[in-house]
C-alpha positions as CSV (number, residue, x, y, z in Angstrom):
1,M,0.0,0.0,0.0
2,K,1.1,3.5,-0.7
3,R,2.2,5.7,2.2
4,T,1.6,9.4,1.9
5,I,3.4,12.3,3.5
6,L,2.8,15.9,3.0
7,P,5.6,18.5,2.5
8,L,5.5,21.3,5.1
9,Y,8.5,23.5,4.1
10,L,9.9,22.9,0.8
11,G,12.6,25.6,1.2
12,I,14.8,23.4,3.5
13,G,14.1,20.1,1.7
14,L,14.3,18.0,4.9
15,L,10.9,18.0,6.6
16,T,7.7,16.2,5.9
17,L,4.8,15.5,8.2
18,A,3.7,11.9,8.7
19,T,-0.1,12.1,8.0
20,G,-1.2,8.6,8.9
21,A,-0.9,4.8,8.8
22,L,-0.7,2.6,5.9
23,F,-2.3,5.1,3.6
24,A,-3.7,4.0,0.3
25,A,-5.2,7.5,0.0
26,D,-3.7,10.4,-1.8
27,K,-3.0,13.9,-0.6
28,A,-6.3,15.3,-1.8
29,E,-8.2,12.5,0.1
30,I,-6.4,13.1,3.3
31,E,-7.0,16.9,3.1
32,Q,-10.7,16.3,2.6
33,N,-11.1,14.3,5.8
34,W,-10.3,14.8,9.5
35,H,-8.6,11.4,10.2
36,Q,-6.8,12.1,13.5
37,W,-6.4,14.5,16.5
38,R,-5.8,18.0,15.2
39,G,-6.7,17.2,11.6
40,P,-5.0,16.2,8.4
41,K,-1.6,17.7,9.2
42,A,-1.9,17.6,13.0
43,D,-1.7,21.3,13.1
44,G,-5.4,22.2,13.6
45,V,-6.0,23.2,10.0
46,A,-8.7,21.9,7.7
47,P,-7.2,23.0,4.3
48,K,-10.2,22.1,2.1
49,A,-13.0,22.8,4.6
50,T,-15.5,25.8,4.3
51,P,-17.7,25.5,7.3
52,P,-20.3,28.1,8.3
53,T,-19.4,31.3,10.0
54,E,-22.6,31.6,11.9
55,W,-24.8,29.0,13.8
56,S,-27.1,28.6,16.7
57,E,-29.6,26.0,18.0
58,T,-32.0,27.2,15.3
59,K,-29.6,28.2,12.5
60,N,-27.4,26.0,10.4
61,V,-27.7,22.8,12.4
62,K,-27.8,20.1,9.9
63,W,-28.3,17.5,12.6
64,K,-27.9,17.1,16.4
65,V,-27.9,13.8,18.0
66,K,-27.7,12.7,21.7
67,T,-24.6,10.6,22.4
68,P,-24.7,7.8,25.0
69,G,-22.4,8.1,28.0
70,F,-19.7,10.7,28.2
71,G,-16.6,11.6,26.3
72,T,-14.5,14.5,25.3
73,S,-12.5,13.0,22.5
74,T,-12.6,14.8,19.1
75,P,-14.8,13.1,16.5
76,I,-12.9,12.0,13.4
77,I,-14.3,11.9,9.9
78,W,-13.5,9.7,7.0
79,G,-15.9,9.7,4.0
80,N,-19.4,9.3,5.1
81,K,-18.5,8.0,8.6
82,V,-18.0,9.9,11.9
83,F,-16.2,8.0,14.7
84,L,-16.1,9.0,18.4
85,L,-15.4,7.3,21.8
86,T,-17.5,7.2,24.8
87,A,-17.7,5.6,28.2
88,I,-21.2,4.4,29.4
89,K,-22.1,3.4,32.9
90,A,-23.0,-0.2,32.4
91,E,-26.1,-0.3,34.6
92,S,-27.8,2.4,32.4
93,K,-26.1,2.0,29.0
94,T,-27.5,5.2,27.7
95,V,-27.3,7.7,30.6
96,S,-24.9,10.6,30.4
97,F,-22.4,11.5,33.2
98,A,-23.3,14.4,35.4
99,V,-22.6,17.6,33.3
100,P,-20.1,19.9,35.0
101,S,-21.4,23.5,35.1
102,P,-19.7,26.1,32.8
103,V,-17.1,28.2,34.4
104,P,-18.6,31.8,35.2
105,A,-17.1,34.6,33.3
106,G,-13.9,36.0,34.8
107,Q,-13.0,32.8,36.7
108,V,-10.1,30.5,35.7
109,A,-11.4,27.3,34.0
110,Q,-10.2,24.1,35.6
111,P,-8.2,21.8,33.4
112,K,-8.8,18.5,31.6
113,G,-6.5,16.4,29.7
114,P,-5.2,16.2,26.1
115,G,-6.5,15.1,22.8
116,P,-9.0,17.1,23.5
117,G,-8.6,17.6,27.1
118,G,-7.4,15.7,30.1
119,P,-6.9,16.7,33.8
120,P,-4.9,18.6,36.4
121,P,-5.4,20.6,39.6
122,G,-8.2,22.8,40.6
123,G,-11.4,22.2,42.6
124,K,-12.2,20.1,45.6
125,R,-10.3,17.0,46.7
126,G,-12.1,13.8,45.6
127,K,-13.4,11.4,48.2
128,G,-11.6,8.4,46.9
129,G,-8.0,9.7,47.3
130,G,-8.1,11.9,44.1
131,G,-6.3,15.2,44.3
132,F,-7.7,18.7,43.7
133,G,-10.4,18.0,41.2
134,G,-9.7,14.3,41.1
135,G,-12.8,12.0,41.3
136,E,-13.3,9.0,43.6
137,K,-12.6,5.5,42.5
138,P,-15.6,4.1,40.7
139,T,-17.5,1.1,42.0
140,D,-19.7,0.5,38.8
141,K,-18.7,-1.0,35.6
142,Y,-18.4,1.0,32.5
143,Q,-18.6,0.1,28.8
144,F,-15.8,1.5,26.7
145,V,-17.4,2.1,23.4
146,V,-16.6,3.1,19.8
147,L,-19.4,4.8,17.9
148,C,-19.8,5.1,14.1
149,L,-22.4,7.6,12.9
150,D,-23.7,8.4,9.4
151,R,-22.3,11.8,8.4
152,T,-25.3,12.7,6.4
153,N,-27.9,12.4,9.2
154,G,-26.1,11.4,12.5
155,K,-27.7,8.1,12.8
156,T,-25.7,5.2,14.4
157,I,-24.2,2.8,11.9
158,W,-22.6,0.7,14.5
159,Q,-21.7,0.8,18.2
160,K,-19.0,-1.5,19.5
161,T,-18.2,-2.2,23.2
162,V,-14.6,-3.2,23.3
163,R,-14.4,-3.6,27.0
164,E,-16.6,-3.6,30.2
165,E,-15.0,-3.2,33.6
166,V,-14.7,-1.2,36.8
167,P,-12.0,1.5,36.2
168,H,-9.1,1.2,38.7
169,E,-9.1,4.9,39.4
170,G,-11.3,7.9,38.9
171,H,-10.9,11.1,36.9
172,H,-10.9,14.9,37.1
173,R,-14.3,16.3,37.8
174,D,-14.4,17.9,34.3
175,H,-12.9,14.8,32.7
176,G,-14.1,11.3,31.8
177,F,-12.9,7.9,30.7
178,A,-13.0,8.6,27.0
179,S,-10.7,11.6,26.2
180,A,-8.2,10.2,23.6
181,S,-9.3,10.7,20.0
182,P,-9.3,7.9,17.5
183,M,-7.4,7.8,14.3
184,T,-8.0,6.1,10.9
185,D,-6.0,5.4,7.8
186,G,-9.2,5.0,5.8
187,K,-9.2,1.2,6.2
188,H,-8.5,0.7,10.0
189,L,-9.5,2.6,13.1
190,Y,-7.0,2.9,16.0
191,V,-8.4,3.6,19.4
192,S,-6.9,4.0,22.9
193,F,-8.8,3.8,26.1
194,G,-5.5,3.8,28.0
195,S,-5.7,1.5,30.9
196,R,-8.7,-0.2,29.2
197,G,-6.7,-1.2,26.2
198,I,-5.5,-0.1,22.7
199,Y,-7.4,-1.5,19.8
200,C,-7.4,-1.7,16.0
201,L,-10.9,-2.2,14.4
202,D,-11.9,-2.2,10.8
203,L,-14.4,0.5,9.7
204,D,-17.3,-2.0,10.2
205,G,-16.5,-2.2,13.9
206,N,-14.7,-5.6,14.0
207,V,-11.8,-5.7,16.3
208,K,-8.6,-6.9,14.5
209,W,-6.3,-6.7,17.6
210,E,-6.1,-5.4,21.1
211,V,-3.2,-4.7,23.5
212,D,-3.4,-4.2,27.3
213,L,-0.6,-2.1,28.6
214,G,-1.8,-2.4,32.3
215,N,-3.1,0.2,34.6
216,M,-1.9,3.8,34.5
217,T,-1.5,5.7,37.7
218,T,-2.2,9.3,37.1
219,R,-1.4,12.4,39.2
220,N,-4.1,12.8,41.9
221,G,-6.4,10.4,39.9
222,F,-6.9,13.0,37.2
223,G,-7.4,10.4,34.5
224,E,-5.9,9.7,31.0
225,G,-6.1,11.4,27.6
226,S,-3.0,10.9,25.3
227,S,-4.2,9.9,21.8
228,P,-2.3,7.3,19.7
229,S,-0.2,8.4,16.7
230,V,0.3,6.2,13.7
231,Y,2.8,6.3,10.8
232,G,3.4,3.6,8.3
233,D,3.1,0.4,10.2
234,V,4.0,1.9,13.6
235,L,1.7,3.0,16.3
236,I,3.1,5.2,19.1
237,Q,1.5,5.5,22.5
238,T,2.7,7.6,25.4
239,W,2.4,6.2,28.9
240,D,3.4,9.1,31.2
241,Q,2.3,8.4,34.8
242,E,3.4,8.8,38.4
243,A,6.0,6.0,38.3
244,N,7.6,3.8,35.6
245,S,6.6,6.0,32.6
246,F,7.4,4.8,29.1
247,V,6.6,5.3,25.4
248,V,5.8,2.2,23.4
249,A,5.8,1.4,19.7
250,L,3.3,-1.3,18.4
251,N,3.0,-2.8,14.9
252,A,-0.1,-1.2,13.5
253,T,-1.0,-4.3,11.5
254,T,-0.7,-6.9,14.3
255,G,-0.4,-5.0,17.6
256,K,2.9,-6.7,18.3
257,E,5.2,-4.6,20.5
258,L,8.3,-3.3,18.5
259,W,10.1,-1.4,21.2
260,R,9.5,0.3,24.6
261,K,11.6,3.0,26.2
262,P,11.4,4.2,29.8
263,R,10.9,8.0,30.5
264,E,11.8,10.0,33.5
265,E,8.5,11.8,33.5
266,A,5.4,12.2,35.7
267,T,1.9,12.3,34.4
268,S,1.4,14.3,31.3
269,W,-1.3,14.2,28.5
270,A,0.3,15.3,25.2
271,T,-0.2,13.4,22.1
272,P,3.0,12.4,20.2
273,L,3.6,14.2,16.8
274,I,5.4,12.2,14.1
275,V,7.4,14.0,11.5
276,E,9.9,12.8,8.9
277,V,13.2,14.6,8.9
278,N,15.9,13.7,6.2
279,G,13.9,10.7,5.2
280,K,13.7,9.3,8.8
281,P,10.4,9.4,10.9
282,Q,10.6,10.8,14.5
283,A,8.1,10.8,17.3
284,I,8.2,14.2,19.2
285,I,6.6,14.0,22.6
286,N,6.1,17.0,24.9
287,A,6.5,16.5,28.6
288,T,7.5,18.4,31.9
289,T,11.2,17.3,32.3
290,K,12.2,17.2,28.7
291,V,10.8,17.3,25.1
292,R,12.2,14.3,23.3
293,S,12.3,13.2,19.7
294,Y,12.5,9.4,19.2
295,D,13.7,7.5,16.1
296,L,10.5,5.8,15.1
297,K,12.3,2.6,14.0
298,T,14.5,2.1,17.1
299,G,13.2,4.2,19.8
300,E,16.6,5.9,20.3
301,I,16.5,9.6,21.3
302,V,17.4,11.8,18.3
303,W,17.2,15.1,20.2
304,E,16.0,16.5,23.4
305,S,15.2,19.9,25.1
306,S,14.3,21.0,28.5
307,G,12.2,24.0,29.6
308,Q,8.5,23.0,29.8
309,T,6.2,23.6,32.8
310,V,4.5,20.9,34.9
311,N,1.3,19.0,33.9
312,V,2.1,19.2,30.1
313,I,-1.0,18.8,27.9
314,P,-0.6,20.8,24.6
315,S,0.5,18.6,21.6
316,P,3.4,19.9,19.5
317,V,2.7,21.3,15.9
318,T,5.2,21.5,13.1
319,G,5.9,23.6,10.1
320,N,8.4,26.1,8.6
321,G,11.2,23.6,9.3
322,M,10.4,23.8,13.0
323,V,8.4,22.2,15.7
324,Y,6.6,24.3,18.3
325,I,6.4,23.1,21.8
326,M,4.5,24.8,24.6
327,S,2.9,24.5,28.0
328,G,1.2,26.8,30.5
329,F,0.5,25.5,34.0
330,R,2.4,27.3,36.8
331,G,4.5,29.2,34.2
332,S,4.6,29.8,30.5
333,A,6.9,28.1,28.0
334,L,7.0,28.1,24.2
335,H,10.1,27.0,22.1
336,A,10.4,26.9,18.3
337,I,12.9,24.2,17.6
338,K,14.7,23.7,14.4
339,L,14.3,20.2,13.1
340,G,17.3,18.3,11.8
341,K,19.3,18.7,14.9
342,T,20.7,16.0,17.3
343,G,21.5,15.8,21.0
344,N,20.5,18.3,23.6
345,V,19.4,21.5,21.7
346,M,18.6,23.7,24.7
347,G,21.0,26.7,24.7
348,T,22.0,26.1,21.0
349,D,20.9,27.5,17.7
350,G,18.4,24.6,17.6
351,I,16.1,27.0,19.6
352,V,15.1,29.4,16.9
353,W,13.0,31.6,19.3
354,S,11.2,31.4,22.6
355,F,8.3,33.0,24.3
356,D,7.3,33.1,27.9
357,R,3.7,34.6,28.1
358,G,0.2,33.5,27.9
359,T,0.7,29.9,26.8
360,P,-2.0,27.2,27.1
361,Y,-2.7,24.7,29.9
362,V,-5.2,22.4,28.1
363,P,-5.7,23.6,24.5
364,S,-3.2,22.7,21.9
365,P,-2.1,25.5,19.5
366,L,-3.1,26.2,16.0
367,L,-0.4,26.7,13.4
368,Y,-2.0,28.4,10.4
369,G,0.6,29.0,7.8
370,D,3.0,31.5,9.3
371,K,0.8,32.3,12.2
372,L,0.8,30.6,15.6
373,Y,-2.3,30.9,17.7
374,F,-2.8,29.8,21.3
375,H,-4.9,30.5,24.4
376,K,-3.7,31.6,27.8
377,G,-4.2,28.9,30.4
378,N,-7.7,27.6,30.0
379,D,-9.1,31.2,29.7
380,A,-10.7,33.2,26.9
381,F,-7.6,35.0,25.9
382,I,-5.8,34.4,22.6
383,S,-2.4,35.3,21.2
384,C,-1.0,35.3,17.7
385,L,2.7,35.2,16.9
386,D,4.7,35.2,13.7
387,A,5.7,31.5,13.5
388,L,8.9,32.2,11.7
389,K,10.4,34.9,13.9
390,G,8.3,34.7,17.2
391,T,7.4,38.4,16.8
392,Q,4.0,39.5,18.3
393,H,0.9,40.2,16.2
394,Y,-1.1,40.3,19.3
395,V,-0.8,38.8,22.8
396,E,-3.3,37.9,25.5
397,Q,-6.2,39.5,24.0
398,R,-9.5,38.9,25.9
399,L,-12.3,37.3,24.0
400,T,-15.9,38.3,24.8
401,G,-18.4,35.5,25.0
402,P,-16.6,32.2,25.7
403,S,-16.2,31.4,29.4
404,G,-13.2,29.1,29.9
405,I,-11.6,27.1,27.0
406,Y,-10.6,23.5,26.8
407,A,-11.1,22.9,23.1
408,S,-8.2,23.6,20.8
409,P,-8.7,26.2,18.0
410,I,-8.9,25.1,14.4
411,G,-8.5,27.0,11.2
412,A,-10.5,26.7,7.9
413,A,-11.3,29.0,5.0
414,D,-9.0,31.7,6.4
415,K,-10.9,31.8,9.7
416,V,-10.1,30.6,13.2
417,Y,-12.7,28.8,15.2
418,V,-12.6,29.2,18.9
419,I,-14.9,27.1,21.1
420,G,-15.9,28.1,24.7
421,R,-16.7,25.7,27.6
422,N,-20.2,27.5,27.9
423,G,-21.1,26.7,24.4
424,T,-20.3,30.1,23.0
425,S,-17.9,30.1,20.0
426,L,-16.1,32.9,18.1
427,V,-15.0,32.9,14.5
428,L,-12.0,35.1,13.9
429,K,-10.3,36.3,10.8
430,N,-7.0,34.7,10.1
431,S,-5.1,37.9,10.4
432,D,-2.3,39.7,12.3
433,K,-5.0,41.8,13.9
434,L,-7.7,40.5,16.2
435,E,-11.1,40.7,14.3
436,V,-14.1,38.8,15.4
437,L,-16.4,37.8,12.5
438,A,-19.2,36.1,14.4
439,T,-20.3,35.0,17.9
440,N,-22.3,31.8,18.1
441,K,-24.1,30.1,21.0
442,L,-25.3,26.6,21.6
443,D,-27.1,25.3,24.6
444,E,-24.6,22.7,25.7
445,P,-21.1,23.0,27.4
446,I,-18.4,22.0,25.0
447,D,-14.9,20.8,26.0
448,A,-14.0,18.5,23.1
449,S,-12.0,20.1,20.2
450,P,-13.9,20.7,16.9
451,A,-13.4,19.1,13.5
452,A,-14.1,20.5,10.1
453,V,-14.7,18.6,6.9
454,G,-16.2,19.9,3.6
455,K,-18.9,22.4,4.4
456,E,-19.4,21.0,7.9
457,L,-18.2,21.7,11.4
458,F,-18.6,19.0,14.1
459,L,-18.9,20.1,17.7
460,R,-19.2,17.6,20.5
461,G,-21.2,18.9,23.5
462,H,-21.5,17.2,26.8
463,Q,-24.6,15.4,25.7
464,S,-24.9,15.8,21.9
465,L,-22.9,15.8,18.7
466,Y,-23.7,18.7,16.4
467,C,-23.2,18.8,12.6
468,I,-23.1,22.5,11.7
469,A,-23.7,23.3,8.0
470,E,-25.5,26.0,6.0
471,K,-28.9,25.0,4.9
């Protein structure tokens, strides 16, 4: 089968972005879908999408369907199918989790975990030994479910329970048991429920293989959320926890373990980014102690850099011959790192530029051409920097309407889509000046990151999945 990679910066002739696993698809087909966390090039951009600028509960909603259970993973779209993950309390099978209240305006939103969100501190201590915001250990069984919906009408095509068990620990109060986003190559679906297993399914819902990596122990019982990344026939899964952290590579066709490397890291939630540099793929993983790039074939470290904050959640993005790494809990760190380097790049010319203000806690950044967008913490503030030089277009600009932000921004049709936790979304012009084109309101809280395909925008609320399209 043909493997497809997309050039990101032709001027240097060394960098390409790994767009997926075992692709028989061509570049055009990849760009017309949303096959993984953060879209076709894992940078938050939907290059061929033209979704609406305006919507509400009564305007431009093509369909809205109630989803069983609860999950904050981003839906992915391939052709006429929409895939998403959820966890359903087994005794009810269709009941939703309790919906956390939106954060009041002016208050700091409390975190979740990656890929769309995940967890860290804030809130009351859980009764079952969880930390600030951590939930008590469940006593009921949950079904861990993969859903496939018809893109035209939202009807369920199939629903597959891959495991049913009592989770070994709880999760952050704003979090759940289904936060990692799935990924597809157009023929197979790759799913991680973390401690509940990693799975490969065909697009009809048949499980081809599964791997159990054991139980993860997260900081204060905040829960799990790192999505899998796949390139060629290799699946990468990060397993950063409170002790014995590691990163593992699995054969994407069989599930067989290829290599495993220990990591001196505590719990983090960032999803690996796979890039190809000088013809060799690397898996770049953001974390607290160090950012590391691993040789995809051997697992050996190609380069590393220090300088991130604790509780790392944002996933890296790449373009312009660089990779952009950031985090924003108890500090702010952003480094633009030149690809093609080896060894420890901190303090060398491998760090092209750095920035130390207003970086995100939960949301990942958006790299839209030569502009880098990111939120401040989990708040409704946004910054836009020149991605090549690090110079400021605007920094920490307050956004009116959204109250707290967990979802990562996306770019489409020269617009930037910002989704607030209270269901209020803004559409901005992709520009070096902040210009709000529209303010849109839905009835449900939204923590999952959006996806855009064709003329449609997909928004996952706490209870429903919306397909937004002009009528």
